[in-house]
N, C-alpha and C positions, 0 to 999 in steps of 0.2 A: 467630492462626489467620485464614485468609482467609474471605470469604463463601461460597465454594464448599464449604468444610469444614462451615460451619454449615448450609448447605442440606442437606448429606448426613446431618445428625444424625437426621432423621426417617426417612430412607431411603424409606419409603412415604409419599407425600404425597396427601392427599385433596382439598386445596384450597389456592389461593393468593389472597391479597388484597393490594392495594397502595392506600395512601391518601396524600394530601398532608398538609402540616402543619396544615391546617384540619380534617382528619378526613374529607374528601370521598373517596369510593371512586373510584379511577381504573381499577381492573382487578379482576376477581374471576372465578375459574373453579373448577368442581367436577369432580373426577375420579371421583366416585362417583355415577353416574346414579341408582342405587337409593335414594340419600339426597337426591334433589332436593327432597323436601318440607321438608327442614330446612337444606340448604346451597344458597344461591342462586347462580345463574350470572350472568355479566356483563351481559347485556341488561337484566336486571331491577333491578340495583343500582347500576350505574355512574352517577356524578353525584349520588348521594344520600349523606347523612351516615352514617357508621358507626353512630352512636347512634340513627339513625332506623330502620335495618334491624335492629339488635340493641339493644333498649331498655335492657338491663341492663349494657351496656358504656359506661362513661363515660371521660373523659380520665384519671381517677384510677386506674381498674382495668384499663386497656387496655395490653397488652404492646406494641402498635404505638406508642402515645404515649410509653410508658416508654422504648422503644428510641430514639425521636427525642430525648427530653429528656436521656438519659444519653449518647447517641452511641455506644452499644455494643449488640451483640446481646443479646436477653433470651429466656430459656427459661421455659416454664411447663409443668409436667407435666400439670396438669388445669385447665381453665378452663370454668366453667359458662356456657352460652350460651342466651339466650332470643331467639327471632326475632319479627319483627313479626307473624307468623302465630300466635304463641303456642306454637310448638314449643320444646322444651327438649332440650339434648344437651350433651355435654362434648367438648372438643378438647384435644389436646396441640399446643403452639405453639412456633415459633421466629420471633421478630420481629427484623428487621435494618434499621438506618437506611440510607437511600439518600442518598449525597452527590454533589453536582455541583460541581466546582471547590472542594472542601473545605467546602461549605455543605450542611447537611442540608435536603433538600427533600421528604422523605417517608419512608415505611417499607414494607417488604414482609413479609408474614407467611405462613409455611408451616404448614399445619394438618393434623393427622390426626384423623379422627373416632374417638371412643372410644365404642364400643357396649357392650352388656352383657357380651360375651365378653372384654372387656379386663380384667375382674376375675378371669378364670380363671388359675390358677397355672401351667398347662402351656403357656400361650401364649408364643411366642418373640419376643424383641426382637432384630431383625436388626442386626448391626453394620454401619455404613456402610463401603463399600469403601475410600474415600479418606481418611477421617478419620485424622489422625496418621500418614499413610503415609510421611511424611518424618522419622519419629522418628530422632533421632541417638542411637545406643547409646553414650552418653557414658561408661558405666561402663568401657569398654575404652580410653577416651582420657584418664582422669584423670591429672593431673600433680600432683606434690607441692606446687608453689608457685604454682599458677594456679587462678583461679576458672573453672569450666567451665559454670556455669548462669547464666542471666539471667532477666529478668522474663517472657519468653515461656515459660519452663519451669514457671512457676507456673500450673497449669491450674485455672481456677475460673470460675464464673458468679455467685458469691456477692457481694453488694454490699459486705459488710464486708471480704472478701478483696481486692476491687478497690480499696477505699479504702486498704488497706495497701500495695498496689502503687503507688498514687499517692503515698503517704508515702515509699516507697523512692526514687522519683524526686526528691522534695524533699530527702531526706537525703543523696543519693548523693555530691554534690560537697563536702559538709562534711567537716571533720576531727574533728568532735565524736564522742565514743564513743556507741555504740548498744547498748542492752540489749534482747534479744529473748527473750520468754518465752511459754510455752505447754506443753501436755501433750506427753509423749513421742510422737514420730511425726507431729507436725503439720506439719513442714517448716521448722523454725527455721533449719537450716543452708542450706536453699534460699534463704531470704530474705537470709542473710548473703552468700552468693555473689552474689545479685542486686544488693545494695547496692554491692559492690565492682565488679561488671561494668558497672553503670550509671554509676558515678562517674568522676572524672578520674584515679583511681589504677588504672584497669582494666588498664593495660599493666605494672603493677608487681606484685611478689609478693603472693599471697594464701595465707597459711599458717594451717592449722587445728591445734588441739590440744584433745583432750578431757581436761579436768582430773581426771576421775575414773578415767582409764585408766592413770595413771602413779603409782607410789608416791611419797609425800611427799618422800622422800629424793632422788629423781631429778628431780622436777618443777622444782625451783629451777634446777638446772644446765641442764635442757633449755630452759627459758624464757630464762634470763639468761646462760648460758654459763659456762665455767670458766677460771680462770687457772692457768697451769702451776705445779705444786707445791702447789696448794691442798689436795689430799689425795693419798694414795698412788696413783700411776699417772695423775694428772690432767695433761692437756695443755692448751695454749692453744686454746680452742675457743669460737666464737661461739654464742650462744643463738638461739632463734627470733625474739626481738625484733630482733636485729641482722640476721638473715636476711631479715626482712620489711621492711627499710629502704625507705622510699618507698611502701610498700603497706599491706596490712591484715593484722592477726592476729586470728583468730577463736578465742576461748576458750569452748569448749562446756562445759556443766555447771560454770560458774564458781563456783557455790555449794559445789562439792566441793574447791575450792582451800583449803588450810590458812590460817588467819587470819594466821599470821606471814608467809606469802608474799604475802598481800594488801597488807601494808605495803610490800613492794618494788614491787608493782604500782602502788600509790598514787604512788610516786616517778615512775614512767613517766608516769602520768596528769597529774601536777602540772607537771613540768618537762621531760618527754621525755628522761630520762636513765636508763641502766642501768649496773649494776656487776656484773661477773662474780663468780661464787662464788670467794672467796679473793683477789679482786683489790682493788687500792687506788685505782684511778682509775675515773672515770665517763665514759661515752661517750654522746653525744647521738644520739638516734634519731628519725626522722620516720616514725612508724607510727600508723595508725588502729586503734583497738581496738573490736572487736565482741564482745560477750559474750552468752551464752545460758544459760537455766536453765528447768527445768520449773515452778518456783515464781515468782510475781511478785516484784519487788524488795522490796515491803513484807513479803511472807511470808518472804523470805530474811532480812530484818532481824529479824523476830519469832523465827525459828528460830536466830538468831545464826550463820548460815552466810555472812553478808555483813557486813563492817564498815560502820559508819555513814558513816565518811569516804569509803570506797570507793563507797557508795551515792550520795552526792552528786556524786562525780566521774564515775562510770561510767554513771549513768542520766540523762544529759543528754537523750538521745532514746530513746524506748521504743517497741517494737512488741509487741502481744499477738496471737499467732496462734491463732485460735479452733479448738476441737476439731472433728473431722469430724461428730460427732453434731449440731452446731449449724449445719452447712451441708450438709445431706443432698442438696441439689440438685446438689452436685458429684459425688455418688457415681457416677452413670451416666457422666459425662464421664471420670472417673478410671478407671472400669471398662473403658471402651472403650480408653483410653490404655494401660493395663497389659496388656490382652489383646493389643493390637497389638504391644506391645514383646515380650511373651513368646512370641507366635506366631513372631516372628523368631528369638529366642534359642533356643527349644526346637524350632523347625521344626514347629510345629503349625499347624492351619488352622481355628481356631474363627472362625465367622462369625455366630454367633447365641448369645443367652443366654436360657435359659428364664425365664418370668415368675416362677416359684417362686424362682429365685436372686435376681432383682431385689427381690422382696418381702422375702426374708430380709435382704438387704443394707440395705433401707430401714428395717427394723424393728430392726436390730441397733444396739447402743450404741457399737461401735467404741472400746473402751478403748485400743487401740494406734494409733488414728487412721489416717492415710493409709499409714503404714508397714505397719500390719497388713493393710490392704486390698491393698497391693502383694504382700505375702508370701502372702496367701490366694490371689490370682490365680495367682501363680507355682506354689503348691502344686497348685491346681486343674488347671493346664495340664500338670503332671507326671502327673496322674491320668487325663487323657483319652487315648484311643487316637489314633494318627496319622490314622486314617480318619474320626474323629468331627469334626463341624462345629458342634455345639451344646454349650455349657457347661450341664450339667444340675445339679440340686441334689445328686444322688448323688456328684458329683465334689467337693463341699465339705462334705458332711454330717458328716464326721468332725470338722470344726472348729466345728460348731454343736451340740455335745452339751448345752450349757446356755446360758441367756441371755447369759452373759458370755464364751462361747466356750471354757470349760473345765468339766470336771467338778469338783465341789467336792472339795478334797483329803480323802482318806479318813482321813489321819492327819497332822494339822498339828502334832502334838507335844503338844497340850494341848486339852482340851475347852473350849468357850466357857462362861465362867462369869459372864455378865452384862455390865454396862457398866463395871465397875471395871477399872482398869489397861488403858485403851484402847490405849496405845502397845504394850503387851505383846501384846495380842490381835492388833493389826494386824501386828506383827512375826511372830507365829506363823503367821498366815494367809499372809503374804508368803513366809515360809520354806517352808511346805507347798507352795504353788503352784510356787515355783522348784524345789524338790526333785522334785516330780512331773514338771515339764517336763524336767528334766535326766535323770531316770530313764527317761522315755518316749523320749528321744532318745539313750539310752546315753551320756550325759554328753558329747555333742557340743555344745560351747558355741555354735557358730554356729547350728545348727538349733534348739537350745533358745531362744536369744535371739529367733529369728524367730517361734517359737511364742508367746513371751511378749510380742512386740511392742516389745522394747527393743533397744538396741545390745549387741553382744558385749562391749564394754568395760564397760558398765554392769552386765551380768550377772556378769562376773568380779569387779567391785568388790563386788557384793552377796553373791556366794558367799563371798568373803573376810570381809566384814563379818558375815555370818550364821554363819560357821564351818561351812559345809556340806561334806560329804565323800561320795564314792560309797558 
């Protein structure tokens, strides 16, 4: 995202401050004359040190210095300020490094004064006009054998997420396997796309397969292909590994792959060869494997859903994608992004979000992570009228009936009977929630999966596993 987009994030700006690398103020302006007692104007502060004018701001806690040190824009929802005069107030800041010929020479900070009214829940947060205005509606451009996302599609201001993006750049040109793990909906597939798009295989095929979405009897032939006559009606057909020649294959929910198939996968990892089902010869393939699971590799081992020999070969490089509740500073950025996307898709004109919505989003635990946030925004924009321009809490209230986003299942099949048989209790709770979601959506798998914050394939797998029926 360019600087102009970051400047737009605050939309309403009360002040601008520019410093050099030593912390000397080069420029300062206040757009709120009524706040002149707490926000200084240029003639009074230019040439003086930032820490002199604001004694509680040091290099260690200044977003201006942080932006220069990291070389990236830095957001802060609330920063306490104490002035030389003893006045205290809070600001919302966006600090951006200033570069000349590639060298950082200073930083600029855009601030919005936060008064007492900023705690009111009915206050609107206006969406910037130009942020994400060039969104590529990639959903309509998806190709079966191409990665369509890259690092720029991973929207974040979180330090841990930015570290992961840096690791993607380091991993990209390698042929070593990558294991990505994190909760459902955190964006693991997005990182898989980015690894392929960033690396030297970017012009070659990128093929994905959800291992939980295909019955065990079919998964082997889909991955490894079939030889003519291997079973009734079988024809000579290449599998996904052969189709991905020279490129990348992404195996999502790898821990759902049967252990006997993991033995065949091990052969690919060890010497790069595949044998079709029913075939007698092996074929060499040049394919990079990226795998993903909601559990960590160690947890997969503990649950016996991943073979130990596969663990050592598959987990050469690992990425842990943190849940949204651990990077809540990303929520407003993602909210703006998804509103802009679904404004275009649904032809709506939302330009502001009530403070009540923001507060609920910031206090919510997001069990479905970014995917749940996207689906909630999509749902909300279906609820707004075409003439409305502000997203209100009433548009999402139905999805916040309890702290977890669901009403507790009224009949989960069995009353809770203490802490014994924990697995059984968890299974009953899961079964009840899934049944409730399916019933409320009239057994429409796509809509129920969106409500639960999981993929449609995962829902189908769980329905079969739990033996649920309408």
